[in-house]
PyMOL Python script that loads the backbone (N, CA, C, O; Angstrom):
from pymol import cmd

cmd.read_pdbstr("""\
ATOM      1  N   MET A   1     -23.234   5.777 -39.253  1.00  0.00           N
ATOM      2  CA  MET A   1     -24.022   5.054 -40.225  1.00  0.00           C
ATOM      3  C   MET A   1     -24.017   3.570 -39.846  1.00  0.00           C
ATOM      4  O   MET A   1     -22.972   3.008 -39.518  1.00  0.00           O
ATOM      5  N   THR A   2     -25.173   2.958 -39.894  1.00  0.00           N
ATOM      6  CA  THR A   2     -25.265   1.534 -39.574  1.00  0.00           C
ATOM      7  C   THR A   2     -24.650   0.708 -40.699  1.00  0.00           C
ATOM      8  O   THR A   2     -24.475   1.196 -41.815  1.00  0.00           O
ATOM      9  N   LEU A   3     -24.327  -0.533 -40.399  1.00  0.00           N
ATOM     10  CA  LEU A   3     -23.790  -1.420 -41.423  1.00  0.00           C
ATOM     11  C   LEU A   3     -24.814  -1.635 -42.527  1.00  0.00           C
ATOM     12  O   LEU A   3     -24.443  -1.704 -43.699  1.00  0.00           O
ATOM     13  N   ALA A   4     -26.081  -1.742 -42.187  1.00  0.00           N
ATOM     14  CA  ALA A   4     -27.130  -1.897 -43.204  1.00  0.00           C
ATOM     15  C   ALA A   4     -27.109  -0.717 -44.176  1.00  0.00           C
ATOM     16  O   ALA A   4     -27.219  -0.909 -45.387  1.00  0.00           O
ATOM     17  N   ALA A   5     -26.972   0.481 -43.659  1.00  0.00           N
ATOM     18  CA  ALA A   5     -26.919   1.672 -44.507  1.00  0.00           C
ATOM     19  C   ALA A   5     -25.654   1.676 -45.361  1.00  0.00           C
ATOM     20  O   ALA A   5     -25.694   2.076 -46.525  1.00  0.00           O
ATOM     21  N   GLU A   6     -24.543   1.238 -44.799  1.00  0.00           N
ATOM     22  CA  GLU A   6     -23.298   1.150 -45.565  1.00  0.00           C
ATOM     23  C   GLU A   6     -23.437   0.160 -46.711  1.00  0.00           C
ATOM     24  O   GLU A   6     -22.968   0.418 -47.820  1.00  0.00           O
ATOM     25  N   ILE A   7     -24.080  -0.973 -46.446  1.00  0.00           N
ATOM     26  CA  ILE A   7     -24.297  -1.989 -47.483  1.00  0.00           C
ATOM     27  C   ILE A   7     -25.165  -1.409 -48.594  1.00  0.00           C
ATOM     28  O   ILE A   7     -24.838  -1.530 -49.775  1.00  0.00           O
ATOM     29  N   ARG A   8     -26.271  -0.779 -48.209  1.00  0.00           N
ATOM     30  CA  ARG A   8     -27.166  -0.165 -49.215  1.00  0.00           C
ATOM     31  C   ARG A   8     -26.427   0.860 -50.071  1.00  0.00           C
ATOM     32  O   ARG A   8     -26.543   0.855 -51.297  1.00  0.00           O
ATOM     33  N   THR A   9     -25.684   1.721 -49.432  1.00  0.00           N
ATOM     34  CA  THR A   9     -24.943   2.767 -50.141  1.00  0.00           C
ATOM     35  C   THR A   9     -23.933   2.155 -51.113  1.00  0.00           C
ATOM     36  O   THR A   9     -23.823   2.598 -52.256  1.00  0.00           O
ATOM     37  N   ALA A  10     -23.206   1.149 -50.667  1.00  0.00           N
ATOM     38  CA  ALA A  10     -22.199   0.504 -51.516  1.00  0.00           C
ATOM     39  C   ALA A  10     -22.840  -0.174 -52.721  1.00  0.00           C
ATOM     40  O   ALA A  10     -22.299  -0.125 -53.826  1.00  0.00           O
ATOM     41  N   LEU A  11     -23.992  -0.806 -52.509  1.00  0.00           N
ATOM     42  CA  LEU A  11     -24.638  -1.530 -53.601  1.00  0.00           C
ATOM     43  C   LEU A  11     -25.341  -0.612 -54.595  1.00  0.00           C
ATOM     44  O   LEU A  11     -25.750  -1.069 -55.662  1.00  0.00           O
ATOM     45  N   GLU A  12     -25.489   0.662 -54.274  1.00  0.00           N
ATOM     46  CA  GLU A  12     -26.046   1.620 -55.235  1.00  0.00           C
ATOM     47  C   GLU A  12     -25.171   1.704 -56.479  1.00  0.00           C
ATOM     48  O   GLU A  12     -25.649   2.107 -57.540  1.00  0.00           O
ATOM     49  N   ALA A  13     -23.899   1.332 -56.367  1.00  0.00           N
ATOM     50  CA  ALA A  13     -22.997   1.328 -57.516  1.00  0.00           C
ATOM     51  C   ALA A  13     -23.485   0.374 -58.614  1.00  0.00           C
ATOM     52  O   ALA A  13     -23.115   0.527 -59.778  1.00  0.00           O
ATOM     53  N   LEU A  14     -24.310  -0.605 -58.246  1.00  0.00           N
ATOM     54  CA  LEU A  14     -24.847  -1.566 -59.215  1.00  0.00           C
ATOM     55  C   LEU A  14     -26.171  -1.106 -59.816  1.00  0.00           C
ATOM     56  O   LEU A  14     -26.765  -1.819 -60.624  1.00  0.00           O
ATOM     57  N   SER A  15     -26.630   0.064 -59.432  1.00  0.00           N
ATOM     58  CA  SER A  15     -27.906   0.641 -59.910  1.00  0.00           C
ATOM     59  C   SER A  15     -29.068  -0.347 -59.782  1.00  0.00           C
ATOM     60  O   SER A  15     -29.718  -0.663 -60.779  1.00  0.00           O
ATOM     61  N   PRO A  16     -29.332  -0.830 -58.590  1.00  0.00           N
ATOM     62  CA  PRO A  16     -30.400  -1.825 -58.429  1.00  0.00           C
ATOM     63  C   PRO A  16     -31.793  -1.249 -58.653  1.00  0.00           C
ATOM     64  O   PRO A  16     -32.093  -0.121 -58.263  1.00  0.00           O
ATOM     65  N   GLU A  17     -32.629  -2.054 -59.291  1.00  0.00           N
ATOM     66  CA  GLU A  17     -34.044  -1.695 -59.415  1.00  0.00           C
ATOM     67  C   GLU A  17     -34.776  -2.046 -58.125  1.00  0.00           C
ATOM     68  O   GLU A  17     -35.759  -1.401 -57.761  1.00  0.00           O
ATOM     69  N   ALA A  18     -34.286  -3.071 -57.441  1.00  0.00           N
ATOM     70  CA  ALA A  18     -34.843  -3.491 -56.152  1.00  0.00           C
ATOM     71  C   ALA A  18     -33.687  -3.934 -55.268  1.00  0.00           C
ATOM     72  O   ALA A  18     -32.745  -4.575 -55.733  1.00  0.00           O
ATOM     73  N   LEU A  19     -33.769  -3.584 -53.989  1.00  0.00           N
ATOM     74  CA  LEU A  19     -32.713  -3.953 -53.054  1.00  0.00           C
ATOM     75  C   LEU A  19     -33.294  -4.088 -51.654  1.00  0.00           C
ATOM     76  O   LEU A  19     -33.930  -3.169 -51.139  1.00  0.00           O
ATOM     77  N   GLU A  20     -33.070  -5.231 -51.058  1.00  0.00           N
ATOM     78  CA  GLU A  20     -33.410  -5.456 -49.646  1.00  0.00           C
ATOM     79  C   GLU A  20     -32.142  -5.876 -48.931  1.00  0.00           C
ATOM     80  O   GLU A  20     -31.412  -6.742 -49.413  1.00  0.00           O
ATOM     81  N   VAL A  21     -31.877  -5.278 -47.802  1.00  0.00           N
ATOM     82  CA  VAL A  21     -30.748  -5.643 -46.953  1.00  0.00           C
ATOM     83  C   VAL A  21     -31.340  -6.079 -45.623  1.00  0.00           C
ATOM     84  O   VAL A  21     -31.928  -5.276 -44.898  1.00  0.00           O
ATOM     85  N   ILE A  22     -31.180  -7.356 -45.312  1.00  0.00           N
ATOM     86  CA  ILE A  22     -31.840  -7.948 -44.148  1.00  0.00           C
ATOM     87  C   ILE A  22     -30.793  -8.426 -43.150  1.00  0.00           C
ATOM     88  O   ILE A  22     -29.910  -9.214 -43.487  1.00  0.00           O
ATOM     89  N   ASN A  23     -30.901  -7.946 -41.934  1.00  0.00           N
ATOM     90  CA  ASN A  23     -30.011  -8.366 -40.859  1.00  0.00           C
ATOM     91  C   ASN A  23     -30.589  -9.623 -40.222  1.00  0.00           C
ATOM     92  O   ASN A  23     -31.638  -9.570 -39.582  1.00  0.00           O
ATOM     93  N   GLU A  24     -29.910 -10.752 -40.395  1.00  0.00           N
ATOM     94  CA  GLU A  24     -30.356 -12.026 -39.836  1.00  0.00           C
ATOM     95  C   GLU A  24     -29.527 -12.445 -38.624  1.00  0.00           C
ATOM     96  O   GLU A  24     -29.570 -13.604 -38.211  1.00  0.00           O
ATOM     97  N   SER A  25     -28.788 -11.525 -38.066  1.00  0.00           N
ATOM     98  CA  SER A  25     -27.869 -11.839 -36.974  1.00  0.00           C
ATOM     99  C   SER A  25     -28.568 -12.428 -35.754  1.00  0.00           C
ATOM    100  O   SER A  25     -28.033 -13.332 -35.112  1.00  0.00           O
ATOM    101  N   ALA A  26     -29.742 -11.933 -35.432  1.00  0.00           N
ATOM    102  CA  ALA A  26     -30.459 -12.431 -34.247  1.00  0.00           C
ATOM    103  C   ALA A  26     -30.768 -13.921 -34.362  1.00  0.00           C
ATOM    104  O   ALA A  26     -30.843 -14.618 -33.350  1.00  0.00           O
ATOM    105  N   GLN A  27     -30.948 -14.411 -35.580  1.00  0.00           N
ATOM    106  CA  GLN A  27     -31.236 -15.832 -35.794  1.00  0.00           C
ATOM    107  C   GLN A  27     -30.008 -16.705 -35.537  1.00  0.00           C
ATOM    108  O   GLN A  27     -30.124 -17.926 -35.427  1.00  0.00           O
ATOM    109  N   HIS A  28     -28.835 -16.083 -35.443  1.00  0.00           N
ATOM    110  CA  HIS A  28     -27.591 -16.822 -35.296  1.00  0.00           C
ATOM    111  C   HIS A  28     -26.892 -16.515 -33.969  1.00  0.00           C
ATOM    112  O   HIS A  28     -25.720 -16.847 -33.794  1.00  0.00           O
ATOM    113  N   ALA A  29     -27.595 -15.893 -33.054  1.00  0.00           N
ATOM    114  CA  ALA A  29     -27.011 -15.549 -31.754  1.00  0.00           C
ATOM    115  C   ALA A  29     -26.493 -16.804 -31.072  1.00  0.00           C
ATOM    116  O   ALA A  29     -27.201 -17.805 -30.965  1.00  0.00           O
ATOM    117  N   GLY A  30     -25.264 -16.738 -30.619  1.00  0.00           N
ATOM    118  CA  GLY A  30     -24.656 -17.857 -29.929  1.00  0.00           C
ATOM    119  C   GLY A  30     -24.005 -18.871 -30.846  1.00  0.00           C
ATOM    120  O   GLY A  30     -23.331 -19.782 -30.365  1.00  0.00           O
ATOM    121  N   HIS A  31     -24.184 -18.743 -32.150  1.00  0.00           N
ATOM    122  CA  HIS A  31     -23.572 -19.665 -33.112  1.00  0.00           C
ATOM    123  C   HIS A  31     -22.186 -19.178 -33.492  1.00  0.00           C
ATOM    124  O   HIS A  31     -21.785 -18.068 -33.144  1.00  0.00           O
ATOM    125  N   ALA A  32     -21.462 -20.023 -34.212  1.00  0.00           N
ATOM    126  CA  ALA A  32     -20.146 -19.633 -34.706  1.00  0.00           C
ATOM    127  C   ALA A  32     -20.284 -18.384 -35.572  1.00  0.00           C
ATOM    128  O   ALA A  32     -21.214 -18.274 -36.371  1.00  0.00           O
ATOM    129  N   GLY A  33     -19.380 -17.470 -35.413  1.00  0.00           N
ATOM    130  CA  GLY A  33     -19.390 -16.250 -36.203  1.00  0.00           C
ATOM    131  C   GLY A  33     -20.169 -15.113 -35.580  1.00  0.00           C
ATOM    132  O   GLY A  33     -20.066 -13.974 -36.034  1.00  0.00           O
ATOM    133  N   ASP A  34     -20.949 -15.399 -34.547  1.00  0.00           N
ATOM    134  CA  ASP A  34     -21.681 -14.339 -33.860  1.00  0.00           C
ATOM    135  C   ASP A  34     -20.692 -13.607 -32.968  1.00  0.00           C
ATOM    136  O   ASP A  34     -20.222 -14.143 -31.965  1.00  0.00           O
ATOM    137  N   ASP A  35     -20.386 -12.379 -33.347  1.00  0.00           N
ATOM    138  CA  ASP A  35     -19.405 -11.603 -32.586  1.00  0.00           C
ATOM    139  C   ASP A  35     -20.047 -10.721 -31.521  1.00  0.00           C
ATOM    140  O   ASP A  35     -19.360  -9.959 -30.842  1.00  0.00           O
ATOM    141  N   GLY A  36     -21.372 -10.827 -31.378  1.00  0.00           N
ATOM    142  CA  GLY A  36     -22.074 -10.048 -30.377  1.00  0.00           C
ATOM    143  C   GLY A  36     -22.455  -8.653 -30.840  1.00  0.00           C
ATOM    144  O   GLY A  36     -23.109  -7.916 -30.103  1.00  0.00           O
ATOM    145  N   SER A  37     -22.058  -8.278 -32.047  1.00  0.00           N
ATOM    146  CA  SER A  37     -22.354  -6.933 -32.551  1.00  0.00           C
ATOM    147  C   SER A  37     -23.792  -6.793 -33.030  1.00  0.00           C
ATOM    148  O   SER A  37     -24.315  -5.682 -33.121  1.00  0.00           O
ATOM    149  N   GLY A  38     -24.433  -7.923 -33.337  1.00  0.00           N
ATOM    150  CA  GLY A  38     -25.767  -7.873 -33.908  1.00  0.00           C
ATOM    151  C   GLY A  38     -25.741  -7.521 -35.384  1.00  0.00           C
ATOM    152  O   GLY A  38     -26.784  -7.234 -35.972  1.00  0.00           O
ATOM    153  N   GLU A  39     -24.558  -7.540 -35.990  1.00  0.00           N
ATOM    154  CA  GLU A  39     -24.397  -7.203 -37.402  1.00  0.00           C
ATOM    155  C   GLU A  39     -23.429  -8.170 -38.081  1.00  0.00           C
ATOM    156  O   GLU A  39     -22.522  -7.740 -38.794  1.00  0.00           O
ATOM    157  N   SER A  40     -23.616  -9.464 -37.864  1.00  0.00           N
ATOM    158  CA  SER A  40     -22.674 -10.452 -38.399  1.00  0.00           C
ATOM    159  C   SER A  40     -23.233 -11.282 -39.551  1.00  0.00           C
ATOM    160  O   SER A  40     -22.470 -11.792 -40.372  1.00  0.00           O
ATOM    161  N   HIS A  41     -24.550 -11.422 -39.619  1.00  0.00           N
ATOM    162  CA  HIS A  41     -25.187 -12.279 -40.625  1.00  0.00           C
ATOM    163  C   HIS A  41     -26.193 -11.461 -41.440  1.00  0.00           C
ATOM    164  O   HIS A  41     -27.105 -10.852 -40.882  1.00  0.00           O
ATOM    165  N   TRP A  42     -26.017 -11.455 -42.764  1.00  0.00           N
ATOM    166  CA  TRP A  42     -26.822 -10.599 -43.630  1.00  0.00           C
ATOM    167  C   TRP A  42     -27.375 -11.362 -44.827  1.00  0.00           C
ATOM    168  O   TRP A  42     -26.785 -12.342 -45.281  1.00  0.00           O
ATOM    169  N   ARG A  43     -28.497 -10.907 -45.324  1.00  0.00           N
ATOM    170  CA  ARG A  43     -29.088 -11.407 -46.564  1.00  0.00           C
ATOM    171  C   ARG A  43     -29.347 -10.196 -47.457  1.00  0.00           C
ATOM    172  O   ARG A  43     -29.908  -9.190 -47.023  1.00  0.00           O
ATOM    173  N   ILE A  44     -28.928 -10.316 -48.703  1.00  0.00           N
ATOM    174  CA  ILE A  44     -29.163  -9.277 -49.699  1.00  0.00           C
ATOM    175  C   ILE A  44     -30.065  -9.860 -50.776  1.00  0.00           C
ATOM    176  O   ILE A  44     -29.782 -10.928 -51.319  1.00  0.00           O
ATOM    177  N   LYS A  45     -31.146  -9.160 -51.083  1.00  0.00           N
ATOM    178  CA  LYS A  45     -32.008  -9.498 -52.214  1.00  0.00           C
ATOM    179  C   LYS A  45     -31.883  -8.330 -53.180  1.00  0.00           C
ATOM    180  O   LYS A  45     -32.182  -7.187 -52.834  1.00  0.00           O
ATOM    181  N   ILE A  46     -31.441  -8.629 -54.388  1.00  0.00           N
ATOM    182  CA  ILE A  46     -31.155  -7.549 -55.332  1.00  0.00           C
ATOM    183  C   ILE A  46     -31.618  -7.899 -56.737  1.00  0.00           C
ATOM    184  O   ILE A  46     -31.520  -9.048 -57.169  1.00  0.00           O
ATOM    185  N   ALA A  47     -32.115  -6.913 -57.432  1.00  0.00           N
ATOM    186  CA  ALA A  47     -32.407  -7.002 -58.855  1.00  0.00           C
ATOM    187  C   ALA A  47     -31.701  -5.816 -59.502  1.00  0.00           C
ATOM    188  O   ALA A  47     -31.955  -4.664 -59.149  1.00  0.00           O
ATOM    189  N   ALA A  48     -30.816  -6.105 -60.447  1.00  0.00           N
ATOM    190  CA  ALA A  48     -30.068  -5.043 -61.120  1.00  0.00           C
ATOM    191  C   ALA A  48     -29.742  -5.482 -62.540  1.00  0.00           C
ATOM    192  O   ALA A  48     -29.196  -6.564 -62.753  1.00  0.00           O
ATOM    193  N   ALA A  49     -30.072  -4.652 -63.495  1.00  0.00           N
ATOM    194  CA  ALA A  49     -29.789  -4.968 -64.895  1.00  0.00           C
ATOM    195  C   ALA A  49     -28.292  -5.180 -65.112  1.00  0.00           C
ATOM    196  O   ALA A  49     -27.894  -5.947 -65.989  1.00  0.00           O
ATOM    197  N   SER A  50     -27.472  -4.510 -64.325  1.00  0.00           N
ATOM    198  CA  SER A  50     -26.018  -4.648 -64.471  1.00  0.00           C
ATOM    199  C   SER A  50     -25.523  -6.058 -64.164  1.00  0.00           C
ATOM    200  O   SER A  50     -24.397  -6.411 -64.513  1.00  0.00           O
ATOM    201  N   LEU A  51     -26.360  -6.862 -63.511  1.00  0.00           N
ATOM    202  CA  LEU A  51     -25.984  -8.240 -63.171  1.00  0.00           C
ATOM    203  C   LEU A  51     -26.566  -9.266 -64.138  1.00  0.00           C
ATOM    204  O   LEU A  51     -26.180 -10.434 -64.110  1.00  0.00           O
ATOM    205  N   ASN A  52     -27.491  -8.837 -64.992  1.00  0.00           N
ATOM    206  CA  ASN A  52     -28.248  -9.774 -65.823  1.00  0.00           C
ATOM    207  C   ASN A  52     -27.404 -10.676 -66.712  1.00  0.00           C
ATOM    208  O   ASN A  52     -27.687 -11.871 -66.801  1.00  0.00           O
ATOM    209  N   ASP A  53     -26.393 -10.154 -67.365  1.00  0.00           N
ATOM    210  CA  ASP A  53     -25.626 -10.932 -68.333  1.00  0.00           C
ATOM    211  C   ASP A  53     -24.418 -11.637 -67.728  1.00  0.00           C
ATOM    212  O   ASP A  53     -23.595 -12.192 -68.455  1.00  0.00           O
ATOM    213  N   LEU A  54     -24.309 -11.619 -66.423  1.00  0.00           N
ATOM    214  CA  LEU A  54     -23.172 -12.243 -65.743  1.00  0.00           C
ATOM    215  C   LEU A  54     -23.516 -13.654 -65.279  1.00  0.00           C
ATOM    216  O   LEU A  54     -24.681 -13.972 -65.039  1.00  0.00           O
ATOM    217  N   THR A  55     -22.499 -14.490 -65.157  1.00  0.00           N
ATOM    218  CA  THR A  55     -22.698 -15.816 -64.569  1.00  0.00           C
ATOM    219  C   THR A  55     -22.978 -15.648 -63.082  1.00  0.00           C
ATOM    220  O   THR A  55     -22.777 -14.572 -62.521  1.00  0.00           O
ATOM    221  N   ARG A  56     -23.439 -16.709 -62.456  1.00  0.00           N
ATOM    222  CA  ARG A  56     -23.745 -16.650 -61.022  1.00  0.00           C
ATOM    223  C   ARG A  56     -22.505 -16.230 -60.219  1.00  0.00           C
ATOM    224  O   ARG A  56     -22.587 -15.380 -59.332  1.00  0.00           O
ATOM    225  N   ILE A  57     -21.379 -16.828 -60.538  1.00  0.00           N
ATOM    226  CA  ILE A  57     -20.139 -16.493 -59.821  1.00  0.00           C
ATOM    227  C   ILE A  57     -19.769 -15.025 -60.058  1.00  0.00           C
ATOM    228  O   ILE A  57     -19.391 -14.320 -59.122  1.00  0.00           O
ATOM    229  N   ALA A  58     -19.876 -14.572 -61.295  1.00  0.00           N
ATOM    230  CA  ALA A  58     -19.539 -13.177 -61.612  1.00  0.00           C
ATOM    231  C   ALA A  58     -20.483 -12.207 -60.904  1.00  0.00           C
ATOM    232  O   ALA A  58     -20.065 -11.121 -60.503  1.00  0.00           O
ATOM    233  N   ARG A  59     -21.747 -12.587 -60.749  1.00  0.00           N
ATOM    234  CA  ARG A  59     -22.703 -11.745 -60.023  1.00  0.00           C
ATOM    235  C   ARG A  59     -22.282 -11.592 -58.568  1.00  0.00           C
ATOM    236  O   ARG A  59     -22.273 -10.488 -58.024  1.00  0.00           O
ATOM    237  N   HIS A  60     -21.937 -12.705 -57.952  1.00  0.00           N
ATOM    238  CA  HIS A  60     -21.515 -12.675 -56.552  1.00  0.00           C
ATOM    239  C   HIS A  60     -20.232 -11.861 -56.403  1.00  0.00           C
ATOM    240  O   HIS A  60     -20.082 -11.097 -55.449  1.00  0.00           O
ATOM    241  N   ARG A  61     -19.314 -12.027 -57.344  1.00  0.00           N
ATOM    242  CA  ARG A  61     -18.074 -11.246 -57.299  1.00  0.00           C
ATOM    243  C   ARG A  61     -18.359  -9.755 -57.438  1.00  0.00           C
ATOM    244  O   ARG A  61     -17.745  -8.936 -56.754  1.00  0.00           O
ATOM    245  N   ALA A  62     -19.284  -9.404 -58.318  1.00  0.00           N
ATOM    246  CA  ALA A  62     -19.637  -7.997 -58.508  1.00  0.00           C
ATOM    247  C   ALA A  62     -20.198  -7.401 -57.221  1.00  0.00           C
ATOM    248  O   ALA A  62     -19.889  -6.263 -56.869  1.00  0.00           O
ATOM    249  N   ILE A  63     -21.016  -8.169 -56.528  1.00  0.00           N
ATOM    250  CA  ILE A  63     -21.584  -7.705 -55.257  1.00  0.00           C
ATOM    251  C   ILE A  63     -20.484  -7.555 -54.214  1.00  0.00           C
ATOM    252  O   ILE A  63     -20.429  -6.548 -53.508  1.00  0.00           O
ATOM    253  N   HIS A  64     -19.611  -8.549 -54.114  1.00  0.00           N
ATOM    254  CA  HIS A  64     -18.498  -8.467 -53.162  1.00  0.00           C
ATOM    255  C   HIS A  64     -17.594  -7.281 -53.496  1.00  0.00           C
ATOM    256  O   HIS A  64     -17.152  -6.566 -52.597  1.00  0.00           O
ATOM    257  N   ASP A  65     -17.318  -7.070 -54.790  1.00  0.00           N
ATOM    258  CA  ASP A  65     -16.481  -5.931 -55.199  1.00  0.00           C
ATOM    259  C   ASP A  65     -17.143  -4.605 -54.829  1.00  0.00           C
ATOM    260  O   ASP A  65     -16.474  -3.686 -54.357  1.00  0.00           O
ATOM    261  N   ALA A  66     -18.459  -4.507 -55.044  1.00  0.00           N
ATOM    262  CA  ALA A  66     -19.180  -3.280 -54.699  1.00  0.00           C
ATOM    263  C   ALA A  66     -19.127  -3.016 -53.196  1.00  0.00           C
ATOM    264  O   ALA A  66     -18.988  -1.871 -52.764  1.00  0.00           O
ATOM    265  N   LEU A  67     -19.238  -4.076 -52.408  1.00  0.00           N
ATOM    266  CA  LEU A  67     -19.193  -3.915 -50.952  1.00  0.00           C
ATOM    267  C   LEU A  67     -17.791  -3.541 -50.480  1.00  0.00           C
ATOM    268  O   LEU A  67     -17.641  -2.761 -49.539  1.00  0.00           O
ATOM    269  N   GLY A  68     -16.780  -4.081 -51.116  1.00  0.00           N
ATOM    270  CA  GLY A  68     -15.400  -3.766 -50.770  1.00  0.00           C
ATOM    271  C   GLY A  68     -14.914  -4.498 -49.530  1.00  0.00           C
ATOM    272  O   GLY A  68     -15.712  -5.027 -48.756  1.00  0.00           O
ATOM    273  N   PRO A  69     -13.616  -4.524 -49.350  1.00  0.00           N
ATOM    274  CA  PRO A  69     -13.018  -5.287 -48.252  1.00  0.00           C
ATOM    275  C   PRO A  69     -13.383  -4.784 -46.855  1.00  0.00           C
ATOM    276  O   PRO A  69     -13.422  -5.570 -45.909  1.00  0.00           O
ATOM    277  N   THR A  70     -13.645  -3.507 -46.718  1.00  0.00           N
ATOM    278  CA  THR A  70     -13.974  -2.971 -45.394  1.00  0.00           C
ATOM    279  C   THR A  70     -15.301  -3.524 -44.900  1.00  0.00           C
ATOM    280  O   THR A  70     -15.414  -3.927 -43.742  1.00  0.00           O
ATOM    281  N   ILE A  71     -16.309  -3.546 -45.769  1.00  0.00           N
ATOM    282  CA  ILE A  71     -17.621  -4.076 -45.370  1.00  0.00           C
ATOM    283  C   ILE A  71     -17.568  -5.595 -45.289  1.00  0.00           C
ATOM    284  O   ILE A  71     -18.039  -6.179 -44.313  1.00  0.00           O
ATOM    285  N   ILE A  72     -17.003  -6.238 -46.300  1.00  0.00           N
ATOM    286  CA  ILE A  72     -16.920  -7.709 -46.306  1.00  0.00           C
ATOM    287  C   ILE A  72     -16.188  -8.206 -45.063  1.00  0.00           C
ATOM    288  O   ILE A  72     -16.560  -9.234 -44.496  1.00  0.00           O
ATOM    289  N   GLY A  73     -15.162  -7.496 -44.638  1.00  0.00           N
ATOM    290  CA  GLY A  73     -14.386  -7.896 -43.464  1.00  0.00           C
ATOM    291  C   GLY A  73     -15.170  -7.831 -42.161  1.00  0.00           C
ATOM    292  O   GLY A  73     -14.753  -8.411 -41.159  1.00  0.00           O
ATOM    293  N   ARG A  74     -16.297  -7.132 -42.165  1.00  0.00           N
ATOM    294  CA  ARG A  74     -17.122  -7.007 -40.955  1.00  0.00           C
ATOM    295  C   ARG A  74     -18.301  -7.972 -40.953  1.00  0.00           C
ATOM    296  O   ARG A  74     -19.075  -7.996 -39.996  1.00  0.00           O
ATOM    297  N   ILE A  75     -18.447  -8.770 -42.013  1.00  0.00           N
ATOM    298  CA  ILE A  75     -19.580  -9.687 -42.147  1.00  0.00           C
ATOM    299  C   ILE A  75     -19.086 -11.122 -42.008  1.00  0.00           C
ATOM    300  O   ILE A  75     -18.110 -11.510 -42.649  1.00  0.00           O
ATOM    301  N   HIS A  76     -19.756 -11.904 -41.177  1.00  0.00           N
ATOM    302  CA  HIS A  76     -19.402 -13.319 -41.048  1.00  0.00           C
ATOM    303  C   HIS A  76     -20.101 -14.148 -42.123  1.00  0.00           C
ATOM    304  O   HIS A  76     -19.489 -15.038 -42.713  1.00  0.00           O
ATOM    305  N   ALA A  77     -21.366 -13.868 -42.379  1.00  0.00           N
ATOM    306  CA  ALA A  77     -22.143 -14.638 -43.362  1.00  0.00           C
ATOM    307  C   ALA A  77     -22.965 -13.684 -44.218  1.00  0.00           C
ATOM    308  O   ALA A  77     -23.589 -12.749 -43.715  1.00  0.00           O
ATOM    309  N   LEU A  78     -22.950 -13.942 -45.532  1.00  0.00           N
ATOM    310  CA  LEU A  78     -23.698 -13.115 -46.463  1.00  0.00           C
ATOM    311  C   LEU A  78     -24.440 -14.022 -47.436  1.00  0.00           C
ATOM    312  O   LEU A  78     -23.822 -14.729 -48.232  1.00  0.00           O
ATOM    313  N   ALA A  79     -25.763 -13.997 -47.366  1.00  0.00           N
ATOM    314  CA  ALA A  79     -26.608 -14.729 -48.311  1.00  0.00           C
ATOM    315  C   ALA A  79     -27.015 -13.748 -49.396  1.00  0.00           C
ATOM    316  O   ALA A  79     -27.431 -12.627 -49.106  1.00  0.00           O
ATOM    317  N   ILE A  80     -26.892 -14.172 -50.642  1.00  0.00           N
ATOM    318  CA  ILE A  80     -27.207 -13.299 -51.774  1.00  0.00           C
ATOM    319  C   ILE A  80     -28.295 -13.942 -52.615  1.00  0.00           C
ATOM    320  O   ILE A  80     -28.150 -15.076 -53.071  1.00  0.00           O
ATOM    321  N   GLU A  81     -29.385 -13.213 -52.819  1.00  0.00           N
ATOM    322  CA  GLU A  81     -30.451 -13.643 -53.706  1.00  0.00           C
ATOM    323  C   GLU A  81     -30.542 -12.630 -54.822  1.00  0.00           C
ATOM    324  O   GLU A  81     -30.803 -11.452 -54.581  1.00  0.00           O
ATOM    325  N   ILE A  82     -30.326 -13.086 -56.049  1.00  0.00           N
ATOM    326  CA  ILE A  82     -30.363 -12.204 -57.199  1.00  0.00           C
ATOM    327  C   ILE A  82     -31.620 -12.506 -57.991  1.00  0.00           C
ATOM    328  O   ILE A  82     -31.846 -13.636 -58.422  1.00  0.00           O
ATOM    329  N   LYS A  83     -32.433 -11.477 -58.175  1.00  0.00           N
ATOM    330  CA  LYS A  83     -33.713 -11.643 -58.869  1.00  0.00           C
ATOM    331  C   LYS A  83     -33.552 -11.342 -60.341  1.00  0.00           C
ATOM    332  O   LYS A  83     -34.520 -11.426 -61.098  1.00  0.00           O
TER     333      LYS A  83
END
""", "prot")
cmd.dss("prot")
cmd.show_as("cartoon", "prot")
cmd.util.cbc("prot")
cmd.orient("prot")
């Protein structure tokens, strides 16, 4: 399973109405944090009712918790856009 698929599967726990998982690693090739895997820099665009009543920090924590330490440990940069 690709890392993108793992991210999508993990975030299903938040019951998103909309979810985009975008690999931006190619834009950061040769920069700090580029481990050569092609899976180091990610952007998540998500809309989920489960996040609506949370503060911005709590939303980000919920996403990190859903992803878990195994996935988070494999990502150098994660941009989160909550709709």
